C-alpha positions in Angstrom: 40.1 55.2 -39.9 39.7 51.5 -40.2 36.4 50.1 -41.5 34.2 48.7 -38.8 33.6 45.0 -38.9 30.5 43.2 -37.7 31.9 42.6 -34.2 32.7 46.3 -33.9 29.1 47.2 -34.9 27.6 44.8 -32.4 29.7 46.2 -29.6 28.8 49.7 -30.5 25.1 48.8 -30.4 25.4 47.0 -27.0 27.2 50.1 -25.6 24.5 52.3 -27.0 21.7 50.2 -25.5 23.4 50.3 -22.1 23.6 54.1 -22.4 19.9 54.4 -23.3 18.6 52.0 -20.6 21.0 52.6 -17.7 22.9 55.9 -18.3 22.5 59.3 -19.8 22.6 59.2 -23.6 24.1 62.1 -25.7 21.6 64.8 -26.4 21.2 67.9 -28.6 21.7 71.5 -27.6 18.0 72.0 -26.8 16.8 73.0 -23.3 14.3 71.0 -21.2 10.8 72.5 -21.9 10.0 72.3 -18.2 12.9 74.5 -17.1 11.5 77.6 -15.3 7.9 76.4 -15.4 6.2 77.0 -12.1 3.3 74.8 -10.9 0.2 76.8 -9.9 -0.6 74.3 -7.1 1.2 71.5 -5.3 0.7 68.0 -6.7 -1.2 65.5 -4.4 0.2 62.0 -3.9 -2.4 60.6 -6.2 -1.4 63.1 -8.9 2.3 62.4 -8.5 1.6 58.6 -8.9 -0.4 59.2 -12.1 2.2 61.5 -13.6 4.9 59.0 -12.7 3.0 56.2 -14.5 2.4 58.3 -17.6 6.0 59.5 -17.7 7.2 56.0 -17.4 5.2 55.0 -20.5 6.6 58.0 -22.3 10.1 57.2 -21.2 9.8 53.6 -22.4 8.4 55.0 -25.7 11.6 56.9 -26.1 13.7 53.9 -25.2 11.8 52.0 -28.0 12.4 54.9 -30.4 16.1 54.7 -29.7 16.1 51.0 -30.6 14.0 51.6 -33.7 16.2 54.4 -35.1 19.4 52.6 -34.3 18.2 49.4 -36.0 17.0 51.4 -39.0 20.2 53.4 -39.3 22.3 50.1 -39.2 20.5 48.6 -42.3 19.6 51.8 -44.2 20.8 51.8 -47.8 21.0 55.5 -48.3 23.5 57.7 -46.4 21.1 60.6 -46.1 18.5 58.2 -44.5 21.1 57.0 -42.1 22.0 60.6 -41.1 18.3 61.4 -40.7 17.8 58.5 -38.4 20.9 59.5 -36.4 19.6 63.0 -35.9 16.1 61.8 -35.0 17.7 59.5 -32.4 19.6 62.4 -30.9 16.3 64.4 -30.5 14.6 61.3 -29.0 17.5 61.3 -26.5 16.3 64.7 -25.4 12.9 63.2 -24.7 14.5 60.3 -22.9 16.3 62.6 -20.5 13.4 65.0 -20.0 11.1 62.2 -19.0 13.8 60.5 -16.9 14.3 63.8 -14.9 10.6 64.2 -14.4 10.3 60.6 -13.1 12.9 61.4 -10.5 11.2 64.6 -9.5 7.8 62.9 -8.8 9.5 60.0 -7.0 8.8 57.4 -9.6 11.0 55.0 -11.6 11.8 53.7 -15.1 10.2 50.6 -16.4 11.8 47.3 -15.7 10.8 46.2 -19.3 13.1 48.8 -21.0 15.8 46.3 -22.2 13.1 44.2 -23.8 11.4 47.1 -25.6 14.8 48.5 -26.7 16.0 45.3 -28.4 12.5 44.4 -29.7 12.4 47.8 -31.4 15.9 47.5 -32.6 15.1 44.2 -34.3 12.0 45.6 -35.9 13.9 48.7 -37.1 16.7 46.6 -38.6 14.2 44.4 -40.4 12.3 47.4 -41.7 15.6 48.8 -43.0 16.4 45.5 -44.7 13.1 45.4 -46.5 13.8 48.8 -48.0 14.2 52.5 -47.1 10.8 53.6 -48.2 9.1 51.0 -45.9 11.5 51.9 -43.1 10.6 55.5 -43.4 6.9 54.6 -43.6 7.3 52.6 -40.4 8.8 55.8 -38.8 5.7 57.8 -39.8 3.3 55.2 -38.4 5.2 54.8 -35.2 5.2 58.5 -34.6 1.5 58.7 -35.3 1.0 56.1 -32.6 3.2 58.0 -30.2 1.3 61.2 -30.9 -2.0 59.5 -30.0 -0.9 58.4 -26.6 0.8 61.7 -25.9 -2.5 63.4 -26.6 -4.3 61.0 -24.3 -1.7 61.7 -21.5 -2.0 65.5 -22.0 -5.8 65.1 -21.5 -5.3 63.0 -18.3 -2.8 65.4 -16.7 -4.0 67.6 -13.8 -4.6 71.1 -15.1 -1.8 72.5 -12.9 0.8 70.0 -14.0 2.4 72.6 -16.2 5.9 71.2 -16.3 4.6 67.8 -17.5 2.3 69.6 -20.0 5.3 71.5 -21.4 7.4 68.3 -21.9 4.6 66.4 -23.6 3.6 69.2 -25.9 7.2 69.6 -27.1 7.6 65.9 -27.6 4.4 65.8 -29.6 5.8 68.6 -31.9 9.0 66.6 -32.4 7.2 63.4 -33.2 5.0 65.1 -35.8 8.1 66.6 -37.4 9.9 63.3 -37.5 6.9 61.6 -39.2 6.6 64.4 -41.7 10.3 64.3 -42.6 10.2 60.6 -43.0 7.4 60.9 -45.6 9.0 63.8 -47.4 12.2 61.7 -47.7 10.3 59.0 -49.6 8.4 57.0 -47.0 5.6 54.7 -48.2 2.3 54.3 -46.5 2.2 51.0 -44.7 -0.4 48.4 -45.7 -3.8 48.8 -44.0 -3.6 45.8 -41.7 -0.3 47.0 -40.3 -1.5 50.5 -39.8 -4.9 49.7 -38.3 -4.2 46.5 -36.4 -0.6 45.6 -35.8 0.8 49.0 -34.9 -2.0 49.9 -32.5 -1.7 46.5 -30.9 2.1 46.9 -30.4 1.5 50.4 -28.9 -1.2 49.1 -26.5 1.1 46.3 -25.3 3.8 48.8 -24.4 1.5 51.4 -22.8 -0.5 48.9 -20.7 2.6 46.9 -19.4 4.8 49.9 -18.5 1.9 51.7 -16.7 2.5 49.2 -13.9 5.9 47.6 -14.5 
């Protein structure tokens, strides 16, 4: 096989971004957690609207995660880190497709801001990888911690009988915690206090607030 040049890599990333934002990205072998889950009561129109907005946020979060992991994998120095990012990206694709399917089921739509969040996250991931693998892995951990916070908030806001949505978000939460733990076990460094306490929460808030409506 010939060695990929810069143009090849750019075209691959453009193709991947289109798959993430507009098509069905490749997934793992895992089943959808909502399969076979029966609701105990019908959802009202208001509940379907709320679930649609929450799932839209979660879907965009997975779009952002794809961009982040792809950017980090491109600039990672160690092969094992690159492979770890690729596997995490595949598992995030599962989340992407689970939330997309749920959006369709409740009659909602994906965020119009997805291309912006994908490429913004890709850029951040690539820069983090360039700075160094330990900081790139630390960024994964902090990102996953932010995701877990808004997943917990969403779980608490769901109607008690929205069991399918609960199953999806609970499994996503487990996966995000695992990705964060693996990143730190692989040599991740704790990010500086201002980044953890101010910058990352601000970035998360921008994403969640904007995609709730758009």
